[in-house]
Structure formats: structure tokens, C-alpha cells
C-alpha positions in Angstrom: 20.7 105.2 -167.9 17.2 106.1 -166.7 18.6 107.3 -163.4 21.1 109.5 -165.5 18.2 111.0 -167.5 16.3 111.8 -164.3 19.4 113.5 -163.0 19.8 115.5 -166.2 16.1 116.6 -166.1 16.5 117.8 -162.5 19.8 119.5 -163.3 18.6 121.4 -166.4 15.1 122.1 -165.0 13.6 121.6 -168.4 12.0 118.7 -170.4 14.3 116.5 -172.4 13.3 116.9 -176.0 16.3 115.5 -177.8 19.1 113.2 -176.6 22.1 111.7 -178.3 24.4 109.2 -176.6 28.1 108.6 -177.3 30.7 106.4 -175.7 33.9 108.2 -174.8 37.5 107.3 -175.4 38.3 103.7 -174.4 34.7 103.3 -173.2 35.5 105.2 -170.0 32.5 107.6 -170.2 29.0 107.7 -171.4 28.3 111.1 -173.0 24.7 112.3 -173.3 23.8 115.4 -175.4 20.7 117.1 -174.2 18.5 119.4 -176.4 21.7 120.5 -178.2 22.4 122.7 -175.1 24.5 120.5 -172.8 26.8 117.5 -172.8 26.8 115.3 -169.7 29.7 113.0 -169.1 29.0 110.0 -166.9 31.9 107.7 -165.9 31.6 104.1 -166.8 34.7 102.9 -164.9 34.9 104.0 -161.3 38.5 103.2 -160.3 39.9 106.8 -160.7 37.1 108.6 -162.4 36.8 111.3 -159.7 40.5 112.1 -159.9 40.3 112.4 -163.7 37.2 114.6 -163.5 39.0 117.0 -161.2 42.1 117.0 -163.3 40.1 117.7 -166.5 38.4 120.7 -164.8 41.7 122.1 -163.6 43.1 121.9 -167.1 40.1 123.4 -168.8 39.9 126.2 -166.2 43.6 127.0 -166.9 43.1 127.2 -170.7 39.8 129.2 -170.7 41.4 132.6 -170.1 44.3 132.2 -172.5 42.7 130.4 -175.4 41.8 132.4 -178.5 38.9 129.9 -179.2 35.9 129.4 -176.9 36.4 126.5 -174.5 33.2 125.7 -172.5 33.5 125.6 -168.7 33.2 122.3 -166.9 30.6 122.0 -164.2 30.9 119.1 -161.8 28.0 117.5 -160.0 27.7 114.4 -157.8 25.3 111.7 -158.9 25.2 108.1 -157.6 28.4 108.6 -155.6 30.4 109.7 -158.6 31.3 113.0 -160.2 29.5 113.9 -163.4 30.7 116.6 -165.8 28.5 119.0 -167.7 29.6 121.2 -170.6 27.9 123.7 -172.8 27.1 122.2 -176.2 29.2 123.9 -178.9 27.4 124.4 -182.2 
């Protein structure tokens, strides 16, 4: 997790003042909320995590323009040979 926090610090280019961690559905992902600004989603299982990440981004990108409610965009980054998702934190 320390490596993940270093990655987050480099990605956000700001100090980490507040973090919260969550485990995603069926313990497939570790979610880290940072400074109430972003959610980072790190895969815990590697078998098909990249495929699921790309699929999730496609679905979100499809719904953003037609949804009456705000859906945050998904940004994808590579970290430790796996794809990591970043979302804007919704208050």
C-alpha cells in the first residue's frame, strides 16, 4: 500500500492530508479516497483486472453525455504493471 500512496502523491502532485480506504465488491479492488478529491481504484486480483478496467471506462464514457446526473470520468494510469482507475470524488 505504501507504493500505492507514493503513486497517488505523484499523480495528484499534492500532499496527502486525508485518506480513507475501502475494499470493493467481492474484494476485487482496494479503493483509496484522497483528500476528498479523488478515488483511486487498485485491483487486488490480477487475472482479468485490465480487461475489466477498460470495460468500465467504456461504459462510463458512454453514459456521461446522456445521463441527467453527474457521472465522474474515469482516468486510467499504469502502476506496477496493472491499470489503476481514478475518479473525481463526488460530495
